[in-house]
C-alpha positions as CSV (number, residue, x, y, z in Angstrom):
1,X,36.1,-74.4,-40.1
2,X,34.1,-72.8,-37.3
3,X,36.2,-70.5,-35.2
4,X,35.5,-72.5,-32.0
5,X,36.8,-75.4,-33.8
6,X,39.5,-73.6,-35.0
7,X,40.5,-72.3,-31.1
8,X,39.9,-76.2,-29.7
9,X,42.4,-77.3,-32.4
10,X,45.2,-74.9,-31.7
11,X,44.5,-73.5,-27.9
12,X,47.2,-76.0,-25.9
13,X,49.7,-74.3,-28.4
14,X,48.9,-70.8,-27.9
15,X,48.5,-70.8,-24.0
16,X,51.9,-72.7,-24.0
17,X,53.5,-70.0,-25.7
18,X,51.8,-67.1,-23.9
19,X,53.1,-68.7,-20.5
20,X,56.3,-68.6,-21.9
21,X,56.2,-65.1,-23.0
22,X,55.0,-64.5,-19.1
23,X,57.8,-66.2,-17.5
24,X,60.5,-64.8,-19.7
25,X,62.1,-68.4,-20.1
26,X,64.7,-69.1,-22.8
27,X,63.9,-71.4,-25.9
28,X,65.7,-72.5,-28.4
29,X,66.3,-70.0,-31.4
30,X,65.2,-72.7,-34.0
31,X,61.9,-73.6,-31.7
32,X,61.4,-70.0,-31.5
33,X,61.3,-69.2,-35.4
34,X,59.4,-72.7,-36.1
35,X,57.0,-71.5,-33.4
36,X,56.9,-68.3,-35.1
37,X,55.9,-69.8,-38.3
38,X,53.0,-71.7,-36.7
39,X,51.7,-68.9,-35.3
40,X,52.0,-66.8,-38.5
41,X,50.0,-69.4,-40.5
42,X,47.7,-69.4,-37.4
43,X,47.0,-65.8,-38.1
44,X,46.9,-66.0,-41.3
45,X,44.0,-68.5,-41.3
46,X,42.3,-66.1,-38.4
47,X,42.7,-62.7,-40.5
48,X,41.3,-64.6,-43.8
49,X,38.3,-66.5,-41.9
50,X,37.3,-64.5,-38.9
51,X,39.0,-61.0,-39.5
52,X,37.2,-59.3,-36.9
53,X,36.9,-61.7,-34.1
54,X,38.9,-61.5,-30.8
55,X,41.2,-64.6,-32.1
56,X,43.0,-62.4,-34.5
57,X,43.6,-60.0,-32.3
58,X,45.0,-62.6,-29.6
59,X,47.3,-64.4,-32.6
60,X,48.3,-60.8,-33.7
61,X,49.5,-60.1,-30.4
62,X,51.5,-63.3,-29.9
63,X,52.7,-63.1,-33.0
64,X,54.1,-59.5,-32.5
65,X,55.5,-60.7,-29.3
66,X,57.9,-63.8,-30.7
67,X,58.6,-61.1,-33.6
68,X,60.3,-59.3,-30.8
69,X,62.1,-61.8,-28.9
70,X,63.6,-63.2,-32.0
71,X,64.9,-60.0,-34.1
72,X,65.9,-58.3,-30.8
73,X,69.5,-56.8,-31.5
74,X,72.1,-55.3,-30.0
75,X,69.9,-52.3,-29.0
76,X,68.8,-54.4,-26.0
77,X,69.9,-52.0,-23.3
78,X,68.1,-49.1,-25.2
79,X,64.9,-51.2,-25.6
80,X,65.3,-51.8,-21.8
81,X,65.6,-47.8,-21.3
82,X,62.5,-47.5,-23.3
83,X,60.5,-50.0,-21.6
84,X,61.2,-48.4,-17.9
85,X,59.9,-45.1,-19.1
86,X,56.9,-46.5,-21.4
87,X,55.9,-49.4,-19.4
88,X,57.6,-50.1,-16.3
89,X,57.4,-46.9,-14.1
90,X,53.6,-45.9,-15.9
91,X,52.3,-49.8,-14.5
92,X,54.0,-48.9,-11.1
93,X,51.9,-45.1,-10.8
94,X,48.7,-47.4,-12.2
95,X,49.5,-49.8,-9.2
96,X,50.0,-46.9,-6.7
97,X,47.6,-44.4,-8.0
98,X,45.8,-43.7,-5.0
99,X,48.8,-42.8,-3.5
100,X,50.0,-40.3,-5.8
101,X,46.4,-38.5,-6.1
102,X,47.1,-38.5,-2.2
103,X,50.2,-37.1,-2.6
104,X,48.8,-34.5,-5.3
105,X,45.7,-33.3,-3.3
106,X,47.6,-32.6,0.0
107,X,50.6,-30.6,-1.9
108,X,47.5,-28.3,-3.4
109,X,46.3,-28.6,0.4
110,X,49.0,-27.1,1.6
111,X,49.9,-24.7,-1.2
112,X,46.3,-22.7,-0.1
113,X,47.4,-23.4,3.3
114,X,50.4,-21.1,2.8
115,X,48.5,-18.4,0.6
116,X,45.9,-18.0,3.3
117,X,48.5,-18.0,6.0
118,X,50.3,-15.1,4.3
119,X,47.5,-13.0,3.7
120,X,46.3,-13.1,7.3
121,X,49.7,-13.0,9.0
122,X,52.4,-10.1,7.7
123,X,55.1,-11.6,9.2
124,X,54.6,-15.3,7.9
125,X,56.2,-14.6,4.4
126,X,59.4,-13.3,6.6
127,X,58.9,-16.1,8.6
128,X,58.9,-19.0,5.9
129,X,61.4,-17.2,2.9
130,X,63.6,-15.4,5.3
131,X,63.8,-11.4,6.0
132,X,67.1,-11.3,3.3
133,X,65.1,-13.0,0.4
134,X,61.9,-11.0,1.0
135,X,63.9,-7.9,1.4
136,X,65.9,-8.3,-1.9
137,X,62.9,-9.4,-4.0
138,X,61.2,-6.2,-2.6
139,X,64.0,-4.0,-4.2
140,X,63.8,-6.0,-7.2
141,X,60.1,-5.3,-7.6
142,X,60.6,-1.5,-7.2
143,X,63.5,-1.7,-10.0
144,X,60.9,-2.9,-12.1
145,X,62.3,-6.7,-12.4
146,X,60.6,-8.7,-9.7
147,X,62.4,-12.3,-11.4
148,X,65.8,-10.5,-11.2
149,X,66.8,-13.2,-8.7
150,X,66.8,-15.7,-11.6
151,X,68.9,-13.7,-13.7
152,X,71.9,-13.7,-11.1
153,X,74.7,-16.2,-11.5
154,X,75.9,-18.0,-14.3
155,X,73.6,-20.0,-16.6
156,X,75.4,-23.2,-16.9
157,X,76.4,-23.0,-13.0
158,X,72.8,-22.0,-11.7
159,X,71.7,-25.2,-13.8
160,X,73.9,-27.3,-12.4
161,X,73.2,-25.9,-8.6
162,X,69.4,-26.1,-9.0
163,X,69.4,-29.4,-10.4
164,X,71.4,-31.2,-7.7
165,X,69.3,-29.3,-5.1
166,X,66.1,-30.3,-6.6
167,X,67.3,-34.1,-6.9
168,X,68.3,-34.0,-3.1
169,X,65.2,-32.8,-2.0
170,X,63.3,-35.6,-3.9
171,X,65.7,-38.3,-2.7
172,X,65.0,-37.0,0.9
173,X,61.5,-37.2,0.6
174,X,62.1,-40.8,-1.2
175,X,64.4,-42.5,1.3
176,X,62.7,-40.8,4.4
177,X,59.8,-43.0,3.8
178,X,61.7,-45.4,5.9
179,X,60.8,-43.7,8.8
180,X,56.7,-44.2,8.8
181,X,56.9,-41.4,6.0
182,X,56.9,-38.2,8.9
183,X,59.4,-36.6,7.5
184,X,58.0,-37.4,3.8
185,X,55.2,-35.6,5.0
186,X,57.2,-32.7,6.4
187,X,59.4,-31.9,3.1
188,X,55.7,-32.0,1.1
189,X,54.2,-29.5,3.6
190,X,57.0,-27.0,3.6
191,X,57.6,-27.4,0.1
192,X,53.8,-26.6,-0.4
193,X,53.7,-23.5,2.0
194,X,56.5,-22.1,0.6
195,X,54.9,-21.9,-2.9
196,X,51.5,-20.8,-1.4
197,X,53.2,-18.0,0.3
198,X,55.8,-17.0,-2.1
199,X,52.8,-16.8,-4.7
200,X,50.6,-15.1,-2.4
201,X,53.7,-12.6,-1.4
202,X,54.0,-11.4,-5.4
203,X,49.8,-11.3,-5.7
204,X,50.2,-9.0,-2.6
205,X,52.9,-6.8,-4.1
206,X,50.8,-6.5,-7.5
207,X,53.4,-8.3,-9.7
208,X,51.0,-12.0,-9.6
209,X,51.5,-12.4,-13.3
210,X,55.0,-11.6,-13.8
211,X,55.5,-14.2,-11.3
212,X,53.6,-16.9,-13.3
213,X,54.8,-16.3,-16.2
214,X,58.6,-16.7,-14.5
215,X,58.3,-19.1,-11.7
216,X,56.5,-21.5,-13.4
217,X,58.5,-21.6,-16.3
218,X,60.5,-24.1,-14.5
219,X,58.3,-24.9,-11.4
220,X,55.9,-27.0,-13.4
221,X,58.1,-29.5,-14.1
222,X,59.8,-29.0,-10.7
223,X,57.0,-29.0,-8.3
224,X,55.0,-31.7,-10.1
225,X,58.2,-34.0,-9.8
226,X,58.6,-33.5,-5.9
227,X,54.7,-34.3,-5.4
228,X,56.0,-37.4,-7.2
229,X,59.0,-38.3,-4.9
230,X,56.3,-37.5,-2.3
231,X,54.6,-40.3,-3.4
232,X,57.5,-42.6,-3.5
233,X,58.2,-41.8,-0.2
234,X,54.5,-42.8,1.0
235,X,54.9,-45.6,-1.2
236,X,58.0,-46.6,0.6
237,X,56.6,-46.2,4.0
238,X,53.1,-48.2,3.1
239,X,55.5,-51.0,2.5
240,X,57.1,-50.9,6.3
241,X,53.6,-49.9,7.8
242,X,51.0,-52.6,5.7
243,X,53.0,-55.5,4.9
244,X,49.7,-57.3,4.3
245,X,50.2,-61.2,3.1
246,X,53.7,-60.8,2.8
247,X,56.4,-60.8,5.5
248,X,57.5,-56.9,6.8
249,X,60.9,-57.7,5.0
250,X,59.5,-58.8,1.9
251,X,56.9,-56.1,1.4
252,X,59.8,-53.5,2.1
253,X,62.1,-55.1,-0.6
254,X,59.0,-54.8,-3.2
255,X,58.1,-51.6,-1.9
256,X,61.6,-50.2,-2.0
257,X,62.0,-51.3,-5.4
258,X,58.9,-49.9,-6.9
259,X,59.6,-46.6,-5.3
260,X,63.1,-46.4,-6.4
261,X,61.7,-47.0,-10.0
262,X,59.6,-43.8,-9.6
263,X,61.9,-41.7,-8.0
264,X,64.5,-42.7,-10.7
265,X,62.0,-41.5,-13.4
266,X,62.1,-38.3,-12.0
267,X,65.3,-37.1,-12.9
268,X,64.7,-36.1,-16.5
269,X,62.0,-33.9,-15.4
270,X,64.3,-32.4,-12.7
271,X,67.5,-31.9,-15.3
272,X,64.6,-29.8,-17.9
273,X,63.6,-28.2,-14.9
274,X,67.1,-27.2,-13.9
275,X,67.9,-26.4,-17.5
276,X,64.9,-24.0,-18.0
277,X,65.6,-22.5,-14.5
278,X,69.2,-21.9,-15.5
279,X,68.8,-20.8,-19.0
280,X,65.1,-19.7,-20.0
281,X,63.3,-18.1,-16.9
282,X,66.2,-15.3,-16.8
283,X,64.5,-14.1,-20.1
284,X,60.6,-14.3,-19.1
285,X,59.9,-10.8,-18.9
286,X,61.8,-10.4,-22.5
287,X,60.4,-13.4,-24.5
288,X,56.3,-13.5,-26.0
289,X,53.5,-14.5,-23.6
290,X,52.4,-16.9,-25.9
291,X,55.6,-18.8,-26.1
292,X,55.9,-18.5,-22.1
293,X,52.7,-19.9,-21.9
294,X,53.5,-22.9,-24.2
295,X,56.5,-23.9,-22.3
296,X,54.3,-23.5,-18.7
297,X,51.1,-25.3,-20.2
298,X,53.4,-27.5,-22.3
299,X,55.4,-28.7,-19.3
300,X,52.6,-28.9,-16.9
301,X,50.4,-31.2,-19.4
302,X,53.0,-33.2,-20.4
303,X,54.3,-34.2,-17.0
304,X,50.6,-34.1,-15.8
305,X,49.4,-37.2,-18.6
306,X,52.4,-39.0,-17.7
307,X,52.1,-39.9,-14.3
308,X,48.4,-39.2,-13.6
309,X,46.8,-40.3,-17.4
310,X,48.9,-42.4,-19.5
311,X,48.9,-45.2,-16.4
312,X,44.8,-45.8,-16.6
313,X,45.7,-46.0,-20.9
314,X,48.2,-48.4,-20.6
315,X,46.9,-50.3,-17.7
316,X,43.5,-50.2,-20.5
317,X,45.4,-51.6,-23.2
318,X,47.4,-54.5,-21.1
319,X,43.8,-55.2,-19.9
320,X,42.5,-55.8,-23.2
321,X,45.3,-58.5,-23.6
322,X,44.0,-60.2,-20.4
323,X,40.5,-60.1,-21.4
324,X,41.9,-61.7,-25.2
325,X,44.0,-64.3,-23.2
326,X,40.6,-64.9,-20.6
327,X,38.7,-65.6,-24.0
328,X,40.8,-68.3,-25.8
329,X,40.9,-70.0,-22.3
330,X,37.2,-70.1,-22.3
331,X,36.6,-72.0,-25.1
332,X,36.8,-75.7,-24.1
């Protein structure tokens, strides 16, 4: 049988099942099992006679989907948790990729602005960080331990306190998006300028390398997560300011749900950053440089990949599935 004839003969059955999958409508288990057998037979036929065709890829996708529906177990909640991080959030990040890139570039701009301001204004660092903190850090530098501030306090107490504080900053950046995103912008600006001036201060004191090894052990995940939180606040603001074809209320409701998903996805990263700051950063001046770089570069690479690269990969994969579906529908 020619491939086109095979598609025409079974097209309606395949598309009906695909629509059922897309709508998540429930089916009788016996009916699902029977449909699975039919699709499996169609897949076997296609693999035999059209092994490298789009039809075979399409049927393989349908069979995989129905298999998951039939054989899902009590691990459903775990699967939902995994789906949240591997599918839901990355697709939302792809949808709002321009907002994410805007938040990323904007934060970098404020970092540079903070560094430049600290370079040309001797009082700027004290204005941003406070006299107490600057004087304490200068004393630590004189003692030969610039990162001593991260060694104060108990490990567990530091871990919990730092994590709670970072999550609080992120939640404020998110929820203040309701106010047209202006407070969100302010939070991003102050944090960016603080990071820039802070780093230039250590550069000026001749301990720039030590500061990088200490601060960015936890800062890679912490700072990037704050950028993501800023993006979520801007997404919420856009849903209020630019409802498009939706009513303002429906646009806000959808924007709130999507930005909430994104901010929730940052919680594991904030916990990881808090753990590193509480337990690992205090060891920055004693651990091997290679291990230090592995943690810093690995942390940044992972979180950057998850929020900035993986969404494009997943979207392309989903697009291929849609392309296969359109191919089947095009056969008359």
